[in-house]
C-alpha positions as CSV (number, residue, x, y, z in Angstrom):
1,M,-11.7,-45.1,11.7
2,I,-9.3,-42.0,10.0
3,L,-12.2,-39.2,10.3
4,L,-12.5,-40.5,14.1
5,V,-8.9,-40.9,14.6
6,G,-9.1,-37.0,13.0
7,L,-11.2,-35.5,15.3
8,A,-9.1,-37.5,18.3
9,F,-6.4,-35.7,17.7
10,L,-7.8,-32.0,17.6
11,L,-9.6,-32.7,20.5
12,L,-6.4,-33.2,21.8
13,A,-5.5,-29.7,20.6
14,L,-8.2,-28.1,22.0
15,L,-7.7,-29.9,25.7
16,G,-4.4,-28.2,25.9
17,A,-2.5,-31.3,24.9
18,P,0.9,-29.6,23.6
19,L,1.4,-29.1,20.2
20,F,4.3,-31.3,19.4
21,T,2.3,-34.9,20.6
22,V,-0.2,-34.4,19.1
23,I,1.4,-33.7,15.5
24,G,3.9,-36.1,16.1
25,G,1.2,-39.1,16.9
26,A,-0.8,-37.9,13.8
27,A,2.3,-38.2,11.7
28,L,3.1,-41.8,13.1
29,F,-0.7,-42.6,12.8
30,A,-0.7,-40.9,9.4
31,F,2.8,-44.0,7.9
32,W,1.2,-46.7,10.1
33,W,-2.3,-46.2,8.1
34,I,-0.6,-46.4,4.8
35,G,1.5,-49.4,5.3
36,I,5.0,-47.2,5.3
37,D,7.9,-47.7,8.3
38,T,7.0,-45.6,10.9
39,A,10.7,-44.2,11.4
40,A,9.9,-41.7,7.8
41,V,8.6,-39.0,10.6
42,I,12.4,-39.5,12.2
43,I,14.0,-39.2,9.6
44,E,13.0,-35.9,8.8
45,L,14.0,-34.6,12.2
46,Y,17.6,-35.8,11.1
47,R,17.4,-34.2,8.4
48,M,16.9,-30.7,9.8
49,A,19.6,-31.4,12.7
50,S,21.9,-31.7,9.8
51,A,21.2,-28.0,8.6
52,P,24.2,-26.2,9.1
53,T,21.8,-22.6,9.6
54,L,19.8,-25.1,12.5
55,L,22.6,-23.7,14.9
56,A,21.9,-20.2,15.1
57,I,18.6,-20.8,16.8
58,P,20.0,-21.7,19.7
59,L,22.8,-19.4,19.4
60,F,20.7,-16.7,18.6
61,T,18.3,-17.2,21.5
62,F,20.7,-17.6,23.7
63,A,22.0,-13.7,23.0
64,G,19.1,-12.2,22.8
65,Y,17.6,-13.8,26.2
66,L,20.8,-12.1,27.3
67,L,20.1,-8.9,26.0
68,A,16.4,-9.3,28.1
69,E,17.7,-9.8,30.9
70,S,20.5,-6.7,31.2
71,G,20.4,-3.5,31.0
72,T,19.8,-2.8,27.3
73,P,16.0,-2.1,27.4
74,T,17.0,1.6,29.7
75,R,20.2,1.6,27.4
76,L,18.1,1.6,23.9
77,V,15.0,3.6,25.3
78,N,17.8,6.6,26.4
79,L,19.3,6.3,23.1
80,A,16.4,6.8,21.3
81,R,14.9,9.2,23.1
82,A,18.1,11.0,22.1
83,C,17.4,10.7,19.0
84,F,14.5,11.4,18.2
85,G,12.8,12.9,21.1
86,W,12.8,16.2,19.6
87,M,9.8,15.2,17.2
88,P,6.3,15.2,17.7
89,G,5.1,12.1,19.5
90,G,8.8,11.2,19.5
91,L,8.3,9.2,22.6
92,A,6.4,7.0,20.6
93,V,8.3,7.0,17.6
94,V,11.5,6.3,20.7
95,A,8.9,3.2,21.9
96,L,8.5,1.4,18.3
97,V,11.8,1.5,17.2
98,A,12.9,0.2,20.4
99,C,10.3,-2.4,20.2
100,A,11.2,-3.7,16.9
101,G,15.3,-3.4,17.5
102,F,14.7,-5.8,20.5
103,T,12.3,-8.4,18.8
104,A,14.9,-8.8,16.1
105,F,17.2,-10.2,18.7
106,T,14.9,-11.8,21.2
107,G,12.4,-12.7,18.9
108,A,9.7,-13.8,20.9
109,S,7.5,-10.8,21.0
110,G,6.3,-11.9,24.8
111,V,9.5,-10.5,26.0
112,T,10.0,-7.3,24.9
113,I,6.6,-6.5,25.9
114,I,7.6,-8.3,29.4
115,A,11.0,-6.2,28.7
116,L,10.2,-3.0,27.3
117,G,6.6,-2.3,27.7
118,G,6.7,-2.4,31.5
119,L,9.7,0.3,31.1
120,L,8.0,2.2,28.2
121,Y,4.2,2.5,29.6
122,P,4.5,4.2,32.4
123,I,7.2,6.8,30.3
124,L,3.8,7.3,28.1
125,I,1.0,7.9,30.6
126,R,3.4,10.2,32.2
127,E,4.6,12.2,29.2
128,N,0.8,12.7,28.4
129,Y,-0.1,10.2,25.9
130,P,-3.8,8.9,25.7
131,E,-3.5,5.7,27.8
132,R,-5.7,4.2,24.8
133,F,-3.2,4.8,22.3
134,S,0.0,3.8,24.6
135,L,-1.9,0.7,25.6
136,G,-1.5,-0.3,21.8
137,L,1.1,1.2,21.5
138,V,3.5,-1.3,23.5
139,T,1.3,-4.3,22.6
140,T,2.2,-3.5,18.8
141,G,5.4,-3.0,19.2
142,G,5.9,-6.6,20.5
143,S,5.4,-7.8,17.5
144,L,7.2,-5.4,15.3
145,G,10.6,-5.8,14.5
146,V,9.9,-9.7,13.3
147,L,11.0,-8.4,9.4
148,F,14.9,-7.2,10.8
149,A,17.6,-9.5,11.0
150,P,18.6,-12.1,13.0
151,S,15.1,-12.2,13.5
152,L,14.4,-15.8,15.1
153,P,10.9,-16.3,12.9
154,L,13.4,-15.3,9.9
155,I,15.7,-18.5,10.3
156,L,12.6,-20.7,11.5
157,Y,11.4,-20.1,8.3
158,G,14.2,-19.7,6.0
159,L,14.6,-23.3,7.6
160,V,11.3,-25.1,6.4
161,A,10.6,-23.6,3.6
162,R,14.5,-24.2,2.1
163,T,14.8,-20.6,1.4
164,S,18.5,-18.6,1.4
165,V,18.5,-17.2,4.9
166,D,20.9,-14.1,3.8
167,K,17.9,-13.5,1.1
168,L,14.6,-13.4,3.6
169,F,17.5,-11.1,6.5
170,I,17.9,-8.5,2.7
171,A,14.0,-9.2,1.9
172,G,12.8,-7.9,5.4
173,L,14.3,-4.5,5.3
174,L,12.3,-2.2,3.5
175,P,9.2,-4.1,4.8
176,G,10.1,-3.9,8.7
177,I,11.2,-0.1,7.9
178,L,7.8,0.5,6.2
179,L,5.8,-0.7,9.0
180,V,8.0,0.7,11.4
181,V,7.8,4.3,9.3
182,M,4.2,3.9,8.7
183,L,3.1,3.0,12.4
184,S,5.8,6.2,13.6
185,A,3.6,8.8,11.2
186,Y,0.5,7.5,13.1
187,S,1.9,8.5,17.1
188,M,3.5,11.8,15.4
189,H,0.1,12.8,14.9
190,M,-1.2,11.4,18.6
191,G,1.7,13.1,19.8
192,Y,0.7,16.1,18.2
193,R,-3.2,16.0,19.3
194,A,-2.2,15.4,23.1
195,S,-0.1,18.4,22.9
196,V,3.3,15.7,24.4
197,P,6.1,18.1,25.3
198,R,9.1,17.2,23.6
199,V,12.8,16.2,24.4
200,P,14.8,19.2,23.3
201,F,17.6,17.8,20.9
202,R,21.3,18.4,22.8
203,W,24.5,16.5,21.1
204,E,24.8,16.4,24.7
205,A,22.1,13.7,26.0
206,L,22.9,11.8,21.9
207,G,26.4,12.0,23.4
208,R,26.0,10.8,26.6
209,A,23.6,8.0,25.8
210,A,25.7,6.9,23.4
211,R,28.8,6.2,25.5
212,E,26.4,4.3,27.6
213,A,25.3,1.5,25.0
214,A,28.8,2.1,23.5
215,F,29.3,-1.6,23.3
216,E,25.2,-2.5,21.6
217,I,25.2,-0.4,19.0
218,P,27.7,-1.6,16.7
219,L,25.9,-5.5,16.8
220,P,23.4,-4.8,14.8
221,F,25.9,-3.5,12.2
222,V,28.7,-5.9,12.4
223,I,25.4,-8.9,12.1
224,L,24.2,-7.0,9.0
225,G,27.5,-6.0,7.8
226,G,29.4,-9.3,8.5
227,I,26.6,-11.7,6.0
228,Y,26.1,-8.9,3.4
229,G,29.8,-8.1,2.2
230,G,30.2,-12.4,2.5
231,F,32.6,-12.0,5.7
232,F,31.4,-15.4,7.9
233,T,27.6,-16.9,7.3
234,V,24.9,-17.2,9.5
235,T,26.3,-19.7,11.4
236,E,29.5,-18.3,12.3
237,A,27.3,-14.6,12.8
238,A,25.1,-16.6,15.6
239,A,28.0,-18.0,17.2
240,I,29.6,-14.0,17.4
241,T,26.7,-12.7,18.4
242,A,26.3,-15.2,21.6
243,F,29.9,-14.7,21.9
244,Y,30.2,-11.1,22.0
245,V,26.5,-10.5,24.2
246,L,27.9,-12.8,26.7
247,V,30.9,-10.2,26.9
248,V,29.4,-7.5,26.9
249,E,26.8,-7.8,29.3
250,V,28.9,-10.2,32.2
251,F,32.7,-8.4,31.8
252,L,32.2,-4.8,30.1
253,Y,28.6,-3.6,31.4
254,R,28.8,-6.7,34.8
255,D,25.3,-6.6,34.4
256,L,25.0,-10.5,35.2
257,S,26.4,-12.8,37.0
258,L,28.8,-15.6,35.1
259,R,28.3,-17.8,38.0
260,V,24.2,-17.1,39.0
261,D,22.4,-15.4,35.7
262,V,24.1,-16.7,32.7
263,P,23.7,-20.6,33.7
264,R,20.0,-19.3,34.6
265,V,20.2,-17.4,30.8
266,M,20.4,-20.3,29.4
267,R,18.6,-22.8,30.9
268,E,15.7,-20.6,30.1
269,S,16.9,-20.3,26.4
270,M,17.1,-23.3,25.6
271,I,13.7,-24.6,26.9
272,L,12.2,-22.2,24.4
273,V,14.6,-23.6,22.0
274,G,13.9,-27.3,22.8
275,G,10.2,-27.1,22.3
276,I,10.7,-25.8,19.2
277,L,13.1,-28.2,17.9
278,V,10.7,-30.7,18.6
279,I,8.1,-29.5,17.6
280,L,9.6,-29.0,14.1
281,G,10.9,-32.5,13.9
282,T,7.7,-34.3,14.7
283,A,6.1,-31.6,12.0
284,L,8.4,-32.3,9.3
285,G,7.4,-35.7,9.6
286,F,4.0,-35.4,9.5
287,T,4.7,-33.0,6.4
288,N,6.9,-36.1,4.8
289,F,3.6,-38.2,4.9
290,L,1.3,-34.5,3.2
291,I,3.8,-34.8,0.4
292,D,4.2,-38.1,-0.2
293,Q,0.1,-37.9,-0.4
294,E,0.7,-34.8,-2.6
295,I,-2.3,-33.3,-0.4
296,P,0.0,-29.2,-1.6
297,M,-1.6,-30.2,-4.9
298,V,-4.5,-31.7,-4.1
299,L,-5.6,-28.5,-2.8
300,F,-3.9,-26.5,-5.1
301,D,-7.1,-28.5,-7.8
302,L,-9.8,-27.0,-5.7
303,M,-8.5,-23.3,-5.1
304,R,-7.9,-23.0,-8.4
305,V,-11.5,-23.8,-8.9
306,Y,-12.5,-20.6,-6.8
307,L,-8.9,-19.2,-7.2
308,T,-8.2,-18.0,-10.5
309,S,-5.3,-15.6,-10.7
310,K,-2.3,-14.6,-8.5
311,V,-4.1,-11.7,-7.0
312,A,-7.4,-14.0,-5.4
313,F,-4.9,-16.7,-3.6
314,L,-2.4,-14.0,-1.9
315,I,-6.3,-12.2,-1.5
316,A,-6.9,-16.0,0.7
317,L,-3.0,-16.6,1.3
318,N,-3.5,-12.8,3.7
319,I,-6.7,-14.3,5.6
320,F,-6.2,-17.5,5.8
321,L,-2.6,-16.3,7.0
322,L,-4.0,-13.9,10.0
323,I,-6.6,-16.7,11.8
324,V,-3.8,-19.2,11.5
325,G,-1.8,-15.7,13.4
326,C,-4.7,-15.7,16.2
327,L,-4.4,-19.3,16.7
328,M,-1.6,-20.0,17.0
329,D,2.6,-18.8,18.1
330,I,4.5,-18.0,15.0
331,F,7.3,-20.5,15.4
332,S,4.4,-24.0,15.3
333,A,2.6,-22.0,12.6
334,I,6.1,-22.1,10.9
335,V,6.7,-25.5,10.8
336,V,2.8,-26.8,10.2
337,V,1.7,-24.7,7.2
338,V,4.8,-23.7,5.8
339,P,5.0,-26.2,3.9
340,L,2.0,-26.7,2.4
341,I,1.5,-23.2,1.7
342,T,4.9,-23.3,-0.4
343,P,4.3,-25.7,-3.1
344,I,0.8,-23.9,-4.2
345,A,2.2,-20.2,-3.9
346,M,5.0,-21.6,-6.0
347,E,2.7,-22.8,-8.7
348,F,0.9,-19.4,-8.9
349,G,4.1,-17.3,-9.3
350,V,5.0,-16.1,-6.2
351,D,8.5,-15.5,-5.5
352,P,9.4,-17.8,-2.1
353,V,11.6,-15.2,-0.4
354,H,8.4,-12.5,-0.6
355,L,6.2,-15.4,0.3
356,G,8.2,-15.4,3.3
357,I,7.7,-11.6,3.6
358,I,4.0,-11.9,3.3
359,F,3.4,-15.3,5.9
360,L,5.7,-13.5,8.6
361,T,3.9,-10.2,8.4
362,N,0.7,-11.7,8.6
363,L,2.0,-13.7,11.0
364,E,3.2,-10.7,13.6
365,I,0.0,-8.5,13.2
366,G,-1.4,-11.9,14.5
367,Y,0.1,-11.0,17.7
368,T,-2.2,-8.3,17.8
369,T,-5.7,-9.3,16.3
370,P,-8.0,-9.8,18.3
371,P,-10.1,-11.4,19.5
372,V,-7.4,-14.5,20.5
373,G,-3.8,-12.4,19.5
374,I,-1.8,-13.5,22.3
375,N,-0.2,-10.8,22.4
376,L,-3.3,-8.6,23.5
377,F,-3.4,-11.6,26.5
378,I,0.5,-11.3,27.7
379,A,0.1,-7.3,27.8
380,S,-3.5,-7.6,29.6
381,F,-1.4,-9.2,31.8
382,R,1.6,-7.1,32.2
383,F,-1.0,-4.0,32.7
384,S,-3.4,-5.3,34.8
385,K,-6.0,-4.3,32.4
386,P,-8.7,-6.2,31.1
387,V,-7.8,-7.7,28.1
388,V,-11.7,-6.7,26.1
389,R,-9.4,-3.0,26.3
390,L,-6.5,-4.5,24.9
391,Y,-8.7,-5.1,22.0
392,V,-10.4,-0.9,21.4
393,A,-6.5,-0.3,22.1
394,A,-5.2,-2.1,19.8
395,L,-7.1,-1.7,16.8
396,P,-5.8,2.0,14.7
397,F,-2.4,0.0,14.8
398,L,-4.1,-3.2,13.1
399,W,-6.0,-1.2,10.6
400,I,-2.1,0.2,9.6
401,R,-0.6,-2.5,9.8
402,L,-3.4,-3.9,7.6
403,V,-2.3,-1.3,4.9
404,A,1.3,-1.7,5.2
405,L,0.4,-5.7,4.2
406,L,-2.1,-4.8,1.4
407,I,1.6,-2.5,0.1
408,I,4.1,-5.3,1.1
409,T,1.7,-8.1,-0.9
410,Y,1.5,-6.4,-4.3
411,I,4.7,-4.5,-4.4
412,P,7.0,-7.4,-4.2
413,G,9.4,-4.9,-5.6
414,L,9.8,-3.9,-1.9
415,T,10.2,-6.7,-0.8
416,L,12.7,-8.0,-3.6
417,F,15.1,-4.7,-4.8
418,L,18.0,-4.8,-2.5
419,V,18.2,-8.6,-2.7
420,R,18.7,-8.2,-6.9
421,V,20.2,-5.2,-6.3
422,M,22.5,-6.8,-3.6
423,G,23.6,-9.8,-6.4
424,R,21.0,-12.2,-5.2
425,P,18.6,-12.8,-7.9
């Protein structure tokens, strides 16, 4: 009977049933089967609702959507171009930096491809960058900022794994920079090969771009400086960010209307948040059952038979997470997979903060991993190109990020160095 029910839930998922209904139904059946009151499913949702960090999710999401709907993408591109346009492949580097910064605030990579990709792709083509390279660049850039604060996946991971969000914000900085630098080096090489014209550096142009983005430039410094300086918590930073972005985009830049645009943005952003919270609540309820039945320990004992070292475990973990990143969106993967792998990783001696960065790096890469990486299909729709062409375009960037993933995985000091230096052992 258990096998039949399990197959039925799997079939429902494959047929497109909402993920929360599949997980919630499985949790209710599992607790009923072992004779435990099904109220156990909702207990985790109540615990999650009382977590102070939870408030950061809707606030940062709202701020990110406001930025996406305003003129911020254009101002960021102009500023980055004034800074880096003089370099070989400068415009490509501009695209990577702008996408990484934008994704850090919007959290949802599809938003970056739609908002920034549509702006950058025509410019790259006009500047004589190869079409395949340009497609791969904007598709890859869509998930590049996941490791940078105040990325929503970082906050959600900390909430699910019960790991300090402050530590994750610090830990993601150097690995995130590594990814940007490696991709930038490749982009500079391609720009040099294609003899792409450079934009001469002019202080006047930089000053003009900086004045245009004068109210947006301080935002990441205020958030990170306030959190790491001990002036406010992550939740308070989210409230400050949402209020600041609202004032800037509505009253100072006047890109958005308070009566028309803001209610629409609130509705759209909270739909995303509501979906995340419903999945999170049902998934944590199901996780309760798995932990109660000691499933993680059974998996660990099974893995110990075949994986005898930490190195072998990390290899298997990366392969597994890359597959998960292809098949599931990052929010669903966090709430479903993290509770299963965290106790196993602890048994192998993997630092929980390091595990979080490995996890998110894998899922970031999974967004553009053929054949079913979600960003490939978003880019295919946005740029009206066959998805197979996106597969080919994304491959060089995929190989570079896989190399970076190996460095991040097997050199834990890269992730943990700043955490230790800043007094958060």
